Structure formats: structure tokens, C-alpha cells
C-alpha positions as CSV (number, residue, x, y, z in Angstrom):
1,X,-7.9,-17.8,3.9
2,X,-7.8,-17.9,7.7
3,X,-6.2,-20.7,9.6
4,X,-7.1,-22.4,12.8
5,X,-4.8,-22.9,15.8
6,X,-4.6,-26.0,17.9
7,X,-7.1,-24.6,20.4
8,X,-9.6,-24.1,17.7
9,X,-9.4,-20.3,17.7
10,X,-9.7,-18.9,14.2
11,X,-6.7,-16.9,13.0
12,X,-7.9,-14.0,10.8
13,X,-4.4,-13.2,9.5
14,X,-4.0,-14.4,5.9
15,X,-0.5,-15.3,4.7
16,X,-1.8,-16.7,1.4
17,X,-0.9,-15.1,-2.0
18,X,-3.3,-12.5,-3.3
19,X,-4.7,-12.6,-6.9
20,X,-5.0,-9.4,-8.9
21,X,-8.2,-9.7,-10.9
22,X,-9.3,-12.9,-12.6
23,X,-5.9,-13.6,-14.2
24,X,-3.1,-15.8,-12.9
25,X,-1.0,-12.9,-11.4
26,X,-0.3,-13.7,-7.7
27,X,1.4,-11.4,-5.3
28,X,2.5,-11.8,-1.7
29,X,0.6,-10.3,1.3
30,X,3.4,-7.8,1.8
31,X,4.5,-5.3,-0.9
32,X,7.7,-3.2,-1.1
33,X,6.8,0.5,-1.3
34,X,9.4,2.8,-2.8
35,X,8.1,6.2,-1.7
36,X,11.4,6.8,0.0
37,X,13.5,5.2,-2.7
38,X,15.6,8.4,-3.2
39,X,19.1,7.1,-2.8
40,X,21.1,6.9,-6.0
41,X,23.5,4.0,-5.2
42,X,22.4,1.3,-7.7
43,X,24.0,-1.5,-5.7
44,X,22.3,-0.6,-2.5
45,X,19.0,0.0,-4.3
46,X,19.2,-3.4,-6.0
47,X,20.0,-5.1,-2.7
48,X,16.8,-3.6,-1.2
49,X,14.6,-4.7,-4.1
50,X,16.2,-8.2,-4.2
51,X,15.7,-8.6,-0.4
52,X,12.0,-7.8,-0.8
53,X,11.6,-10.2,-3.7
54,X,13.5,-13.0,-1.8
55,X,11.0,-12.5,1.1
56,X,8.0,-12.9,-1.3
57,X,7.3,-9.2,-1.6
58,X,6.9,-9.4,-5.4
59,X,4.6,-6.4,-5.7
60,X,6.8,-3.3,-6.1
61,X,4.8,-0.1,-5.5
62,X,6.0,3.2,-6.8
63,X,4.6,6.4,-8.5
64,X,5.8,9.0,-10.9
65,X,5.5,11.8,-8.2
66,X,7.7,9.9,-5.7
67,X,11.0,11.9,-5.3
68,X,9.5,15.3,-4.7
69,X,10.1,14.7,-1.0
70,X,12.2,12.4,1.2
71,X,15.4,13.8,-0.2
72,X,14.6,13.0,-3.8
73,X,15.9,15.1,-6.7
74,X,12.4,15.8,-8.1
75,X,9.4,14.4,-9.9
76,X,10.1,10.9,-11.3
77,X,13.4,10.4,-9.5
78,X,12.3,7.3,-7.6
79,X,11.1,5.7,-10.9
80,X,14.4,6.6,-12.4
81,X,16.3,5.0,-9.5
82,X,14.3,1.8,-10.0
83,X,14.9,1.9,-13.7
84,X,18.6,2.1,-13.1
85,X,18.3,-1.1,-10.9
86,X,16.4,-2.9,-13.7
87,X,19.0,-1.9,-16.3
88,X,21.8,-3.2,-14.0
89,X,19.8,-6.3,-12.9
90,X,17.3,-7.1,-15.6
91,X,16.6,-10.5,-14.1
92,X,14.8,-8.8,-11.2
93,X,12.1,-7.5,-13.5
94,X,10.8,-11.0,-14.2
95,X,10.4,-11.6,-10.5
96,X,8.2,-8.6,-9.7
97,X,4.7,-7.3,-10.3
98,X,5.5,-3.7,-11.1
99,X,2.9,-1.2,-9.9
100,X,3.1,2.5,-10.5
101,X,0.7,5.5,-10.3
102,X,0.1,8.6,-12.3
103,X,-2.3,11.6,-12.4
104,X,-0.6,14.0,-10.0
105,X,0.8,16.9,-12.0
106,X,2.4,19.5,-9.7
107,X,1.4,22.3,-9.3
108,X,-2.1,21.7,-11.0
109,X,-2.3,19.3,-8.9
110,X,-4.4,16.5,-10.6
111,X,-4.9,15.7,-14.3
112,X,-6.4,12.5,-15.4
113,X,-7.4,13.8,-18.8
114,X,-6.7,11.6,-21.8
115,X,-3.6,13.4,-23.0
116,X,-2.1,13.9,-19.6
117,X,-2.6,10.4,-18.2
118,X,-1.3,8.6,-21.3
119,X,1.7,10.9,-21.4
120,X,2.3,10.1,-17.7
121,X,2.1,6.4,-18.3
122,X,4.5,6.6,-21.2
123,X,6.9,8.7,-19.2
124,X,6.8,6.1,-16.4
125,X,7.6,3.3,-18.8
126,X,10.7,5.2,-20.0
127,X,11.9,6.1,-16.5
128,X,11.4,2.5,-15.3
129,X,13.2,1.0,-18.4
130,X,10.4,-1.4,-19.1
131,X,7.9,-1.9,-21.9
132,X,4.9,-2.9,-19.6
133,X,3.5,-1.8,-16.2
134,X,1.8,-4.7,-14.5
135,X,-0.6,-2.6,-12.5
136,X,-1.2,1.1,-13.3
137,X,-3.3,3.1,-10.7
138,X,-4.7,6.6,-10.9
139,X,-2.9,8.2,-7.9
140,X,-5.6,10.6,-6.8
141,X,-9.0,11.5,-8.2
142,X,-9.2,14.3,-10.7
143,X,-12.7,15.7,-10.1
144,X,-12.7,17.6,-13.4
145,X,-12.1,14.6,-15.6
146,X,-15.3,12.6,-16.4
147,X,-14.9,9.0,-15.5
148,X,-15.9,8.0,-19.0
149,X,-12.8,9.8,-20.4
150,X,-10.6,8.3,-17.8
151,X,-12.0,4.8,-18.4
152,X,-11.3,5.2,-22.2
153,X,-7.7,6.1,-21.4
154,X,-7.1,3.2,-19.1
155,X,-8.8,0.7,-21.5
156,X,-6.6,2.1,-24.3
157,X,-3.4,1.6,-22.2
158,X,-4.4,-2.0,-21.7
159,X,-5.4,-2.5,-25.3
160,X,-2.0,-1.2,-26.4
161,X,-0.2,-3.6,-24.1
162,X,1.4,-0.8,-22.0
163,X,-0.5,-1.8,-18.9
164,X,-1.6,-5.2,-17.6
165,X,-4.3,-4.1,-15.2
166,X,-5.6,-1.0,-13.6
167,X,-6.7,0.3,-10.2
168,X,-7.2,3.5,-8.2
169,X,-5.6,5.1,-5.2
170,X,-7.1,7.4,-2.6
171,X,-10.6,7.1,-4.3
172,X,-13.9,7.2,-2.5
173,X,-16.2,4.3,-3.0
174,X,-18.5,6.5,-5.1
175,X,-15.6,7.6,-7.3
176,X,-14.4,4.0,-7.7
177,X,-17.9,2.8,-8.7
178,X,-18.4,5.6,-11.1
179,X,-15.1,4.8,-12.9
180,X,-15.8,1.1,-12.9
181,X,-19.2,1.7,-14.6
182,X,-17.4,3.0,-17.7
183,X,-14.5,0.6,-17.9
184,X,-14.3,-2.5,-20.1
185,X,-11.5,-3.8,-18.0
186,X,-12.1,-4.4,-14.3
187,X,-10.5,-2.4,-11.5
188,X,-8.4,-4.9,-9.7
189,X,-7.1,-2.8,-6.8
190,X,-7.7,0.3,-4.7
191,X,-5.0,1.8,-2.5
192,X,-6.2,3.5,0.6
193,X,-4.4,4.5,3.8
194,X,-5.3,1.8,6.3
195,X,-3.7,0.9,9.6
196,X,-4.6,0.3,13.3
197,X,-4.5,4.1,13.6
198,X,-6.5,4.9,10.4
199,X,-9.6,2.8,10.2
200,X,-11.4,4.9,7.6
201,X,-11.5,2.2,4.9
202,X,-13.2,0.0,7.5
203,X,-15.9,2.6,8.1
204,X,-16.3,4.5,4.8
205,X,-17.3,1.6,2.5
206,X,-13.9,1.2,0.8
207,X,-13.3,-2.4,2.0
208,X,-17.0,-3.2,1.5
209,X,-16.6,-2.1,-2.1
210,X,-13.6,-4.4,-2.4
211,X,-15.8,-7.3,-1.4
212,X,-18.4,-6.2,-3.9
213,X,-16.1,-5.6,-6.9
214,X,-13.4,-8.2,-6.2
215,X,-10.7,-5.6,-5.8
216,X,-7.6,-6.1,-3.7
217,X,-6.9,-3.4,-1.1
218,X,-3.3,-2.2,-1.2
219,X,-2.9,-0.6,2.2
220,X,-0.5,2.3,2.4
221,X,1.1,3.4,5.6
222,X,0.2,0.3,7.7
223,X,2.4,1.7,10.5
224,X,0.7,5.1,10.2
225,X,3.8,6.8,8.9
226,X,5.7,5.6,11.9
227,X,3.3,7.0,14.5
228,X,2.5,3.5,15.7
229,X,6.1,3.2,16.7
230,X,5.8,6.2,19.0
231,X,7.4,6.0,22.4
232,X,7.3,9.5,24.0
233,X,4.2,10.2,26.2
234,X,2.3,13.5,26.1
235,X,-0.3,15.0,28.4
236,X,-3.7,13.3,28.5
237,X,-2.4,9.7,28.1
238,X,-1.4,10.1,24.5
239,X,1.8,9.5,22.7
240,X,3.6,11.4,19.9
241,X,5.7,10.2,17.1
242,X,9.5,10.3,17.8
243,X,9.9,13.4,15.7
244,X,7.2,15.9,16.9
245,X,8.3,18.8,14.6
246,X,5.2,20.4,13.2
247,X,3.0,17.8,14.9
248,X,-0.8,18.4,15.0
249,X,-3.7,16.5,16.4
250,X,-3.4,13.9,13.6
251,X,0.1,13.0,14.7
252,X,-0.9,11.6,18.1
253,X,-2.2,8.2,18.9
254,X,-3.9,6.8,21.9
255,X,-1.7,5.3,24.6
256,X,-4.4,2.6,24.9
257,X,-3.8,1.5,21.3
258,X,-0.1,1.2,21.7
259,X,-0.6,-0.7,25.0
260,X,-3.0,-3.1,23.2
261,X,-0.5,-3.6,20.3
262,X,2.3,-4.2,22.8
263,X,0.3,-6.8,24.7
264,X,-0.4,-8.7,21.5
265,X,3.3,-8.4,20.4
266,X,4.5,-9.8,23.7
267,X,2.1,-12.7,23.4
268,X,3.1,-13.4,19.9
269,X,6.8,-13.0,20.4
270,X,7.2,-10.3,17.8
271,X,7.6,-6.5,17.7
272,X,4.8,-4.0,17.6
273,X,5.3,-3.4,13.8
274,X,4.5,-7.0,13.0
275,X,1.3,-6.9,14.9
276,X,0.3,-3.7,13.1
277,X,0.9,-5.3,9.7
278,X,-0.9,-8.5,10.8
279,X,-4.0,-6.3,11.7
280,X,-4.1,-5.0,8.2
281,X,-3.8,-8.5,6.8
282,X,-6.7,-9.8,9.0
283,X,-9.5,-8.2,7.0
284,X,-11.5,-10.7,4.9
285,X,-10.8,-8.8,1.7
286,X,-7.2,-10.0,2.1
287,X,-5.4,-6.7,1.9
288,X,-1.8,-6.3,0.8
289,X,0.3,-4.2,3.3
290,X,2.7,-1.9,1.6
291,X,5.8,-1.6,3.7
292,X,8.1,1.3,3.0
293,X,11.3,0.6,5.0
294,X,14.5,1.1,3.0
295,X,16.4,-1.3,5.3
296,X,16.6,-4.9,4.2
297,X,16.9,-6.1,7.7
298,X,13.7,-4.4,8.7
299,X,11.9,-6.2,5.9
300,X,12.7,-9.5,7.6
301,X,11.2,-8.2,10.8
302,X,8.0,-7.2,9.1
303,X,7.7,-10.5,7.5
304,X,7.1,-11.9,11.0
305,X,3.6,-10.5,10.6
306,X,2.7,-13.6,8.6
307,X,3.1,-15.8,11.6
308,X,1.0,-13.6,14.0
309,X,-2.2,-15.1,15.3
310,X,-5.1,-12.6,15.7
311,X,-8.6,-13.7,16.4
312,X,-11.8,-11.6,16.5
313,X,-11.2,-10.7,20.1
314,X,-7.8,-9.3,19.2
315,X,-8.8,-7.3,16.1
316,X,-11.8,-5.8,17.9
317,X,-9.6,-4.9,20.9
318,X,-7.4,-3.0,18.4
319,X,-10.4,-1.3,16.9
320,X,-11.8,-0.2,20.2
321,X,-8.4,1.0,21.4
322,X,-7.9,2.9,18.2
323,X,-11.3,4.7,18.3
324,X,-11.2,5.2,22.0
325,X,-14.8,4.1,22.5
326,X,-16.4,0.7,23.1
327,X,-18.2,-0.9,20.2
328,X,-22.0,-1.0,20.5
């Protein structure tokens, strides 16, 4: 998956397609995330989706709960907006691997019981104006549904042809393994937050489990929700995101990390965002980075991550700068 430069230094950044499960479904290393897909102009929405597809971002990531924030009109509104695009431009459906998520039921907040999750999937199908979801993921774990019940529901959705493959999102490794033990169909993906500022999957066993089970990691928030684009310095050598309203300790990142990312960006001739995405792509499990910009021109800039060269020295420099301590 890695390539080698002229000087013999191994490049860890993989630009190769990723395969979901053992089938022939291949997706690009970058996915288009539609968390902020709240605008209702069908033409503009279609242009964004088509721009992503043209750049090889054929995995389209959405969820039924998207639309409760970012100016949406409520639960399901982002799926409805994508459904309107697919009705207006049905040829786009054949070009995408459509992924959505269910299991969040405000204000409960989580329900992965058999009745609720099947109803959620069927409602997503209707909103998306499609008869099949390529990848259906449980959005967050429902600790009060036994994994055997959840597994039976997911296997039933696959058997009925409503879903092509299944995965999880925001699950711990133990929760993932427990669900997998009851499934007839394999889990093909897990969707954790992962970025140069959030290394939890690297440390908590999530990426190790991907290696063990053959799952593809779908990394959400590879730019740390915009915090890695921060510019304004704070006391103590830290930086805060451009909009500090309501900021807490989690909204600051180390100046050392941004300096390291900027050094690599200057060397590679790209912007900081491209280096951040390249870092996510550098793990040997070949993650997919979900990019959530709603600006087609920014998608092209993020695509530059596929040409970034990061070797082991580079990625460990980023890890040390992120955690603020030298590695043992």
C-alpha cells in the first residue's frame, strides 16, 4: 500500500482504493461527509456531490440524525436533501457507495432494538429515495440492547436486500467484538474520530481491531472539527480554534503540533489540511478520511493529501507533537 520515493524513503500515505469486506466494492481514500448538508438548493447540493464523485470520493457518508444542527430543519433533513439530489440526478446514485447510520433516537438517546433499528433503516431508505443502502452503520452503541438482538436485526436487513454491508460507529473495541461474535455477516467498517489531534483509535485498540477483523476505519473529523486550522495563539503556547465561543480545554491544540504540521506542509508544497488528512491515511489499516467541507473548491485542496509523502519520522513527529511528550 505504501510507495517508495526516489531516495528510498518509504511513504506511508496510501492513495490506493479501499475494499469494504471481501466483496468487490472499492472506495476512494477520501469520503464526502454530509453532516453539514443542510442547504436546500438541489442544484448546489448536486454540484457538491458530483464534485466529490469526480474526485474519486465515491463513499458518501450521512446519517438519519444529521440535520438537527448546522442549520438543518430537523432529524432526517440531510438525508432528505440527498434524496432530492438523487431524484433530480439519478445517475449519481450509480457512482456512489451510499453509507448512512441509525440508532440515535432523540431524546432517548439511543435505541438499537430490533423494531427501532429496522424502522430507522426503512425511514432512511425512503428519505434517500433509494431501495438499498450500501453500508449501514450503527451510529452509537445502545448499551441496553443485547448484541445478539442487534446482530439479528442487521443480518435481517442484509438478507432482505435493504443493506449491502454493515458496520459500527463510535464503538469501543470490546463492543465491536461482542457484536461481531453474533453476526453472520462480517462487520466491514468502524467509524471513530481520528486525527492528528485525536489519537484515541491509535491507543485504545480500535485500529488494532481493524487489523484483526479486516474492518476499514472511516475516520470522522480528520481536521479535528476545524481546530487543526487554528491560528490565534493563547497563553501557554497553545492555539484556539478561530471561533472560541464556548471553548473548553478540548478546543485547544498544541502550538507544537501546528508548527510540525506547517513544517511538513511547507516541505510538501500543500496546505496544513492536506497534511492532516495524509496523516490519517498513513496508518497501515488504510483508513478512509471523511471530509465534511461543503465547498467544492476545498475538496480539490484536500485531494492534495494523496500526493503527500510522510515517512515514519514524519508521523512520529506528529504523534509526539500531538501528545506533547516524547515517545519512550
